[in-house]
N, C-alpha and C positions, 0 to 999 in steps of 0.2 A: 458607229457600229461596227467599223474593221477591225480597230484596233481593242474594243472589248472582245471581239471574238480570236483575235489573235490571244490575249492577255487568256482568256478561257481553255483556248488548246493548248498553250504554253504551260499555265499550272497543270494541265491536264498529264501531260508528258513529264514535268519534273515531279510529279507526285508518284507516277508508277515508277520514274528510274531511280526517282529515291524513294542550347539550350545554355549569376548565372543561376547559378541555384539559388532557388527558393527557400528559404528554411522558413518552417513553421515555428511556433512558441513550443512545443511538444514535438522533436523530430524521432520519433524512434521506432522503429518499423522490422517487420520479419527482416533476418539477414544483419540488419544494424544492432539489435539487441545483443546477438551473439559477440557482434564486432565489439561492443561496447565492453561484453564481460571480458573479452580477450586481450583487450588494450586496444589503443589506437591506432587506426591504419590497417589492423589484421583483416583477411580474407574471412568472411564468415565461413563459407566452405571449406576452407584449408586449402591448399596450395598441391599444384599436380608435381609429384616425386622425380628427385634425381635429375634434376634442371631441366626437365620438359618446357621446353616453350621459352628458355633463356633468353634474354635481350640485353644482357649486360656487357657483352661482348663488344656489339658494336651498335646497339641498339633497333638489331633486327632479329627475328627470331628464327630457326629452322622451319620450313613449309611444312616438311613430314611431322615436324613435333605438332604442329596444329592440325594438320590431319587429323591423328593420331588423337589427341584431346576431343577434336569433334567427336571422331569415331567412338571411343570408349569413355569418354564422359565420366560420369560419377564412379564408374569401375576404378578411373585411377585415383581420384583424390585421396587424399592424406588427410580424410576427414576427422573433424572433431567428432567426440561420442555423440553431443548434443544433436548433430548434424544427420548421424548414421538413419535414425527412423523415418526422416524427412524423404531420404533419397530412395529408398527402396522403389515407388512407385513413379519416381522422376526421372525424365531424359536430361541430359547436359545440352543445353543451346538446340533446342529442337529446329528440324529443317524449316528454315522462314518460307513464307508464303511470297507470292511473286504477283500479285493481285495488287491494283493501285493502293495507296493509304488511305484515300478517301473515297467513299461512292459519288457516284453520277449527282444525286442528290445535295451533294455538300460543297460541290465543284464551285456553286455563284459566291457562296459566303467566303470559302477560301481565295478564291479570284479576288474578291473586295478587300480580306486582309493582306493578301498579297502588294496592292496597290494602294492599299492605307502607308503600308510599310515602306514602298519604291518613295512616296511622296516625303513621309516623316523623315527619311534618311537620306534624301537627295542632296542636302548640304555636305554630307560628313565627307570627307577626302577621300578619295576612291582610290589612290594610288598603292594603299595600305591595307589590310585587313580591318574593317569593323572588331572592335574591341566591346564584348558585349558581357554584362553581368543581371542578375535578374535579382529584386527584394521584394517582400510581402508584405511589409508591417511599417504602418506610419512613424515616421522620426519622435525619439523619444528619447530622455535623458537616462540610459543606458550602454553598457559595454559594448552591444551591437551594433545600434548606432553610431557610437564613438567609432567603430572599425569603416563602418560605410563611409562615414565622412575622412577616414583616414585612406580609404581606397580613392574616392574622388580628388582628394587635394595629391594623392601620389600620381594620378593622371594629369592634373595640372602642373606637377611639377616634372613630369616627363616629356610636356609639351604633347601629349594625347588626350588631352580634353575634344578637341573634333572629330577624334574618332570613336571614344568612348559614347557605348549607348547602353541606359540601363532600361530594363524592360521590367516594368513594373507589374507584378500578378495579380493585381485588383487596384479597382477606384481609389483607395484610404491612399493605397502607396503612393499613389500615382499623384495626388493633390498634394501629398506631403512633400513629393520629390520637386515637383512644378514649382511650388512655394518656396521650400529651403534651396534647392541649388538651381536656379535660372541659365546658371552658366553651363549645364550640362544636357543632354539630349534624353529624354525620357518618352518612351512609349508606351501606351496601354490600347486595348481592342478586345471588346467582348469575346470576336471570336478567336482568340488567344486560347480563351478557355476551352471554346467548342473543341478546336484541333486537339489540344491535351486528352479531353475528354476521349475523344474519337479513338487517340491514341491509348490510353489506358484500358479501353475495350478491346483491341487488339491484341495488347501484348499482356493481359490479366494482371498488369502492372496497377494496383487499384489506391496508388496514393500519389494523391496530385501535383503535389510539389516534388515529387522525383522524377517528372518528365520534363521540368521546363529545360532541361540544360540541352539535350538532343532537339527539343521542341524549336528551341531559339535558333540552332544552328539549322535545322531546314528552312526555317523562314526566312532566314538571311541568305541562304544559298538560294532561296525560289526567288528572291528579288536580283540574284545575278551576282552579289558578292561575296568575297572571303571572309574569313570571320573566325577570330578568337574567343572561345568560351570560357572565362574565369569566375571560380568563386570569389563571393568576399571575403573568404578570410583567407586571401594571398596577399601577401605584402609585397608590392614589385620595386624591386631595389632599382633596376633597367629595364628599357625597353627592348623586348626581345622579339617583340612582332615584326620588327624589321628584319632579322634575323632568319627568322623562319619565312617570311615571304622571301625572301633570297636565296633561302635554300635547295629552290627548287621540290622541296616534299610536298606532295598533295596533304599529309596528315601528319601531326605531332602532337606526342600525349606526355605527361609525367608519369614516372613508374610508380603504379603501386606496392602493395606492401610483398605480394607473390611477384617473381621475373618473369611470368607470362602475362601477367596483367596490367591494364593501363589505369589510371585514377580519372573519374570525370571532372577533377576541380581546374583544368587548365588543358585546352584543347584546342591546336589549329585547325582548319578544314580549308583547302584551297579550292573555287569553286571550279570543281570538275565530274566527270561524270564516275568516278571511282569512290569519291566521298561519298555522291548521292547515291549510289548503291550500296555501300557501308550503313548509312542512315537506313535505308531502305530496308535491308537485311535487320537493323537493329530493330526498328518497327514492326517487322515481321515475325518474330522472335515471341513464342509462349513459352511464360514465366509458369510453368506447375504450380499451382494451390502447393501452399506450405512451403515451398522450396526453402531450405537452408542456404541461402544465397544473398546476393544484394540486388537491387532495385534497377535501375535504370543501368547502374555501373555493370550488372550481370550480362544487360541486352547489349549496350554497347560494346564490349569484351566478346561477346557471342559474332556480332557484328562486323569486328575491326577484326578478328582470326580470319572468318570467311572472305574479306576483302583482302586481307592478304596474301591467302591462297590465290587467289585470282589476280594477283600483281599490283596490289596498293603500291605507291612509294610511300612509305613511313620511316619514322625514326620514334623507338621511345626513348625519350630523352635524356641525358646523361645527370644525375642527381647532383654532381659538383656544380651546375649551372642552375638547374632547375629542380629545387629540392621538395620532398614530403618532409616534416617535421618526424622524425622519429625510424625517419630510414638514410636520412644523409647523414655522413661520418662528424659532419661539423653541428649536428645538435645535440649537443651533448646534455645530458639531466641528472646525470649521476653525480654526488656529490662525494668529493675529493680533499683530501688535505692542503692539496697542491696547487700551483698554477698551471695549465696543462703547455709543457715543451717536450717537445722530443730532443734524444740525444745528437741530434744531427741538424737540430735546428730548422727544421721543416715546418712547413706550415701548421697552424694550427687548424686551419680548415681540412685537413685530409692532406694526402699524398698527390691527389689529384688537381689541387688548387692551382687555378691560373694555368693549365694543361689542357687543350683543348680534347674533346672523346666524341667521338663516333662520327668526324668532320663536320661538327655544326656548333657555333656558338666560340666561346673564348676561353672558357674553364672558369670563369669568375662568377659567382652567382647573380642570377635574374630576378629569380623569385622565390620567396619563400613561403611554403604551404603551412599554414599553424594548424589547421582541422580544428574545431570547437565553435562553429556557430549553431549548432545543436545543442549548446550550453551557456550559459549567463555569457560566455566569452571574458571574464572579469581576467581568471588567470593570463587567458593569451593575449590579450590586451596589455596586462602587466608586464610580460615577455617582451614584447615589442617595445613597450618604454625603456625596459631597462636594455636592450641593443639600441638604442637610439633608431629607432624605425618606425618613428610616427612622426606624418608630415602634418599634424595641425597645430596651432597655438591654439589651444581649446578656451583659453582666457578671453582672446581677441575675436576668435572665430575666422583667422587668415589662416591659408596654407602656406606651409615653410616651402622656400622654393630653391633650395640651397640643395647640392649634390648629395647623394645618398649613397650610402656603401656599408656593406656587413663587413665592422670593424673587426679586425684578429685579434686586437687588443682587449676588448671586451667580449668576445668568444674564448679566449685563452685562459682570462676570471670567472669564466661563466661554470657556475654552482661549483664553488670554491670555497671551501671553509676558510680560506685565509683571511685575513681584514676587507683588503682588499676585493674580495670575492663580488661576482658580479650576481647576484643571487634574485630567483622571483619565485612564482608559486610553482612554476612545473618543476623544480629543483626535486630531488628526492632527498630523503632525510633530512639531516639538520641544514642542509642548503635552504630546505625551502621555506618561503616568505608567505607573508600574506600579500595581498594586492593591494599595496598602499598606493601604488603608483596609479593603477585603475583607478581606484576609487578616488584619487585626485581629479583625475579627466573627467569622471562620471558627475562630480560635484559641479565643476569648473561650467560642464554642460548642462546642468542643472540650474546654475546659478544664473543664466543668460536669459533675457526675455524673449529670444525668437533665434533661431538657428538661420534665421535668413540671409545673417553676415557672413555666412561661411564662402569666402569668395579669396581670390588668391590677391597677394598685395599688391599695389600700385607701382608699375616699374619705375624705376628711379630715372630722372630724366639726364639726358645727357648733356654735358657742359655747353655752354653756347659758345659758338668760335665759327672761325672760316670753315665751309666746308661741311658743317654739322646740322643736323636738324634734328626735331624731336620725334620719335617714332611711338605710336603708342599700341599696346596689345589690342586686339580686334576682339569685341568680347561675344 
């Protein structure tokens, strides 16, 4: 009784003071439509001019810039013509409410959800952040499922499977993952849906799959853990969760198209009051009806700017290590008649390759955000295969366990019209190819009787001899 009362009171406090992304089959919502029209990664609303809120110098923006953005809002935006009408009666980042996220009538079921997650995740390593992702579809023979498998095997390769948690957005997805991937932790509870519905009503963002990222972050913080929320269309080259955990930062995220915005595909939250406050302000921001802006990303950017003004210890991560396709200088798609080399023989990955930026990381790539899970993902999967960034042997269903790197040699030849060019469907012009690699992967996937054999390969036994014992990986 005392324990239950403590949990009830603790949850009330957490929700007062205080997401990966699930992708629907058709993922096209207000704010996203214009983004698609303008090109992958663009900010639907436009950017604030003159470097206002710029984080490119050291990963931190001037507080005065954020204050001006919040105060003057849409009057500052370099709006696209398609957006101007929607801004006439809109307020950018309305002042957030301060009341608890959930009413008293909701506290009991949310406390049950928190208790479920505490038990379900009790076995996960506690010294480092939980790495969480969300998915909402049963596994099948398509490129999107292949990328989910690639993500899972990437975490196996990096030794992170004991910290990776997949949040299933529905019962069908949960049953599929429990069957096909018994080696990973998958969680599902109907009360997750109830929590997201409550947040949708609170924010006026009425697209269910858009609220999962922040909701997952909130739930994991509420069980007392740090969390790194990742999209499933991110290729993990190396594990940067240790780097972020040891950085002392409370919050870190990838840069989005505008230098004053963060992307919600890769976000680290330390379990401290200021990150819970950030989420509370995000979940308490009203998005005006029909506003030409992102959905969950709009809310998080509003909350993050307010938290930064209040002293949040954060960094917007440098793109030489945490890249978004189309922003990083090494993600080249323009077709050229040569192999990319510079006169000074500098790295083809850019002038900052191997150079620590903003006092975090080591300057070498950790993750590559491809975008595209709202499409068939065939082109993006083909590109990853072209760069040798696929972690699954789809013929056998085994994870590839060797080290992974973003090879300069392949990137130097990326989208090149030369005979040895490394070309793929995302190249432009004559370098563009059909997704033959991805088609072969999907065919291999479809030709197997079951996905349940997707497991890491067995460890090689050490040679017998004096002083040697056989060690087997714990499953």
